[in-house]
N, C-alpha and C positions, 0 to 999 in steps of 0.2 A: 537955273541950276542952284544947288545948295552948296554950302561950305562943308567940307569934310569935318565930321565931329571926332571928338576924342574918346567917345564911348567905345565899349567893347564891340567887336564886329559880330554881325549875325552869322556870317560865313567866314571860315578860315580854311584855306587849302594849303597844306604844307608838304612840299616835296613830292607833289603828285607826279607819278610816272606811270605810263601805260605802254606795255610792249605787246606786240603781236608776233609770237615766235621770236625771231632774232631782230625784228624791226621795232625801234622805239618811236612810237607816234607822239607821245607827250613825255617831256624829260624834266623832272625836278621843278615843276611849276608851283610857285607860291602866289597866292592871291587872297586878299581880304575884302569883304564888303561890309560897310558900317550902316547902321540904321539911318534912314533918310537919304541914302546915296543911290545914284544911278551910275553904274560902272559898265563900261563898254569893253568888249573883247573882240579885237580885230586881227587880221592877218590874211596873207594870200591863200588861195585854194591849197588844200593839203597841209595847212599849218597845224592842224590838230585841235582846232577850236571845238568842233562837235564832239570829238573824242573826250576832250576835257570836260565838256558839259555832261556827257554820259557818266564820267567818273564822279562828278559832283552829285548826280541824281540816282546813283545806284544801279544804273543800267550796265555799267562796267565795274568790276572790282579792280581798283588800281593795283598795279604790280608792286608799287612802293608808294609811301606817303599816306597822309590822313586827310579827311574832310570832316570839319566840325561845324555844327550849327549851334550858335549861342553856347559855345564851350563844350558841347557834347558830341563825341565822334558819332557820325551817322552810320547806321548799318547799311551794308551793300545790297539792300532790297528796295526797289523803287516805291512800293506802297508804304514802307516804313519811313522812307525819306519824306514822302508827302505828309504822312501822319505827324512827323516831327515839325513840319512847318515850311518845307521847301517845295514849290510847285514849278512846273515848266510847261512851255509849249514846244512844238517840234518844227523843224525846217520844212517838212512836208506836212500839210494839213491832215490831221488824224481824228476827224469827227466821226460820230456814228451817223452815217448818211441817212439811214431810214428811220431815225428818231427825230423828234421835233427839237426845235431850239431849246425849249424849256427842259425837256428830258435830257439833252446833252449836259446842261448845267447841273441838273439834279444828280447826274452820275458823279460829278466832281464833289458832291457833298458826302460821298460814302465814308470817307475817313472821319467825318465829324458826326456821324450818326451812330448812336449806341445801341439801337434796337437790333436784335439778332433774328435768327431764322424763325424761332417759334413765335416771337412777337409779330413778325411779318405774316406768318401763316394764320395766326389767330386774329390779327388786326384788332387788338384790344385798344383801350383809350390811350395808353402810352405810345403805341405805334402811330395812332392817328394824330397825336399832338406833335410828335417828331416829324411826320410827313408834312403837316401844315407848316411847321417852322422851316423846313427845308424848302418848300415851295415859296414861302415868303422871302427867304434869303435869295433864292434863285431869281426871283422877279426883281428884287433890288439890284442884283448884278446886271440883269438885262436892261434895266432902266439906266444904270450907270454907264453901260457900254452902248446905249442907244438902240438896243434890239428888242425892247419890251413889246413893240407892236408886231414883232415877228415870232412871238413866243410859240405859237401853234403851227408855224411853217416847218416843213421838213428841212433839216440842215443842208441837204444836198441842193435845195432850191435857192439858197441864199447867194447873192453876188459874192465874188471872191473876197473882196475887202471885208465883208460882213462875216464871212466864214472865219477869217483871221480873228476878228473881234470876238466871235463866239468861242474860239479856242482860249482866248485870254479870259473871257468870263468863266469858262469851265475851270480853268486853273485857279482863278480867284475864289471859286466856290469852296475850296478847301481851307480858306482863311489863312493863307501863307504869310510868314513874316519876310520871306524872300521869294521873288518871282524871277525865274530864268526864262528868257525869251530867245529862241534860236531863229534868227533872221525873220523877225515879225513883219518886215516890209518887202519881203521877196515877192517879185512879180507885181508889185503895186504901182499905180500911177502916182504922180506928185501929189494930187489931192488926197488920195488914200493914205499916202505916207505922212502927210501933215496931220490928218485925223489921228493916226496911230501915235505920232509924237505927242499930241495933246492928251491922248489917253494914258500913255506912260507917265507923263508928268502928273496926271490926276491920281494914278495909282500910287505914285511916290508920296503925293500930298496926303493920301489916306493912311500913310504909315507903313507901306510895304517897300522894302528895299528891292532894287531891280539890278539884275545882271543880264546884259544883252549882247548877243553876237549879231553883227550886221556888216554887210559889204558896202552899204550906202554911206560914204564917208561924211557927206553933208549932214545926214540924219544923226549919225553917231556924235560928231563933234558939236552939233547944236544941243544934243540931249544930255550928254554924260558929264558927270563931275570929274571922273577919272577914266582914263582909257589904258588898257594893257594890250600890248602887241605880241602875238605869237608868230614865230617864224620857224618852220621845221620842228615844231613841238616844243620850243623853248621860248620863255618870255624874254623878248628883246629889250623892251623898255616899258615903263609905266609912269604915268603922270597926267597932267591936265592936257586938254586938247591942244593948247599952244605948244606945250613941251613935245608932245608926240609928233605934231605936224612939222616941227622944225628939226627933228632928229634925222640926220643924214642916213642912218641905217635903215630907218623906216622907209624913207623915200627910195633907197636902193632896193629894199626888199620888194616893194610894190612895182618898181620899174624893171625888176629882173637883173639889176646890176649887182655883181658879186661884191661881197664885203668880207672883212676878216672873220673867219669862223663859219662862213656860209658853207653848208654841207654840199651844195650844188643841186642841179636840176634832177639828176638821177634819183637821189634820196628823197627829194621832194615829191617826185612821182610815186615812189614806193610808199610814202606816207599817205598820200591821197588814195592809192589803191587799197591800202589796208583799212582806211576809214570806210571806204565804199563797201568793202567786203564784209566788215563787221557790223555796220549799222545802216548802210544804205545812204548814198549821197543824193542831195537835191540837185537841181539844175546848176550847172557850172556858171560862174559869173566872172566878168572881167575883173582883174585884181584892182584896177584903179577906179573905174567908174561904178562897178557893181551892177552893170546892166546884165540882164539874163541873156545867155547865148542861145537859149532855146525858147521859142515862143509857145511851145507845147506844154510847159510846166503848169500854167494856170488852168488850161483846159483839163489836164489830167487830174489836178487837184479838185476841180469842180465837179467831176463825175463821181 
C-alpha cells in the first residue's frame, strides 16, 4: 500500500445525495481519491454502495451534491464520464458474450478513437492507422491482464475469473485516471481473489487510482490505503484499515447491533429494495464474511 499524498484529488464527491421518491438511498456522502491511492468502500447489504458508484459514473444524476474529476464537475452521462477519465466495472459481469476477448477490449477504446463514421466507411489511411493503434493497445492490456493467449476466444467461453479480468482490461482500454471496481472478487475462489489483488496493485503502480467496493474484508483491508464505511446511505467512518476495523460502530453495523443514529432494519430493507429496483442487485452476501448466499450467480454470469 502507498502513503496518502498531499496532491489534489483525482475524484472529489461532495454532499452526494440520491433519493428514490421519498426514500434516501445515499445521504450527503463526501469522498476523495488521490493519485496513487487505492480506496475501499464497504458496508452491509443495502448500504447504498452501488447507488453511490452509479452517481459517480453518471448512471444516476445525484439529487444533491457534485462529483468532480481533477477539479472539473463531471457531466451526468456515462460516456462523457468515461471520456473524462473515469472507468468502471460492474457487480454483475457485462461482457459482450458473442464477441472475442480482443473485440471486447477494442470496444473500450471507443472514447479514445477520433475517427468518425465517414472515416470508418471509407477506411482511409487515417482509419487504418487508428485501428492498428487500438489493436496494439488492446493487446498490451491483454498481456498485462494475462489474457493475451485468449485474444481470439469468445468471451463467454472464458472461465469466470478470466471474465472478471477481461472486464477490467476493457475498462482500462479507455486509459482512465481513476478505475472504479464494483465487487471485483464476487464469486471468486481464494486463488482467483489473490490474482485480482495483485492485478489491482499493478494497475495502481501504472498510475491509475482505484476505488473499490467489496464484501471480502480480508481482500479490502490487505489492498486499500483508506477505507470508507457506508451504513444506510451515510458515511459512518473513513480511515486506514486499522482505524476502521477497531471502530465499534463498524463492528455493530456488520453484526446487526443497533448503535446511536441507526435507522433500523426496516429502512435498511427499503434502501436495499430501492437499489435493486433502480439498478439491479447482484447475489446477496453475508455482511461479515462476504460469502455468496447463492451458488447460481457464477453460472448465470458465465452464460
